[in-house]
N, C-alpha and C positions, 0 to 999 in steps of 0.2 A: 603392469610392469613387474618384472621378476625381482626377487629379493636381492640377487647379486647385482643387478643393474642399479637398484635403489641404493644399495650400500656403496657402490662405486661413485654415484652422483654425490652422495653425502660426503664421502671421503674427498672427492675433488673440490667440493664447495668449501670444506674445512681447510684444505690446502690453500685455496685461493684467499680465504679470510686470513690465514696465517701470513701469507705473502704480503697482503695489504697492510696488516698490523705491523709487520716488520719494517716495511718501508716508512710508515707513519712514524714509528719510534725512531728510526734512523734520521729522518728529516728533523724531528724535534731535538734529538741529541746534538746534531750539528748546529742548529740554531741556538740551543742553550749555551753552547760554547761561546757564542757571540754576545750573550746577555740574557736578560729576562724576556721570555717570549710573551707578548701581549695575548690576552684571552681571545681577541678577534682573530689573531693569526692561528692560534691553537685550534679554534673552532673550525676555521677554514680547512686546516690540514686534516683534522679528525673527520670532517664531512666528506672528504674525497675518497672515492672507492675505485677509481680507475687506476690500475697498477702502472699504466704507461704515464699518466699524469704524475703520479707519485715518483716514478723513476726520474722524470724531468725535474721535479721539485728537489729531489735528492741531489742531483748534480748542481742545481742552482744554489741550494743551501751550502754545498761544499765550496762553491766559488765566490759566493757573496761575502763582502767584507762586513756587512751589518745585517741585522734583521730587517731594517727599513729597506735596504737594497733588495733583499729577497722579496719583501711584500710588494714593492713597486713592480717587480718583474713577473710575478705570477698572475695568471689570468683569473680574476675573481670578479 
């Protein structure tokens, strides 16, 4: 593998990690506005690495009235 290709892969992976971390933080921020987020909910959110799932959870967190409502709706 050429150095340029390796650098591109590392850069792309870093970008992906940044996107995932941003979505995780956004979900948690929305939920924290609704109250104290239980550790089991935080653990589930931090464990998710699929950006599409996190995108779905972000929308769900925005429309959920409570953390409990969010927790019941996510697939875990």
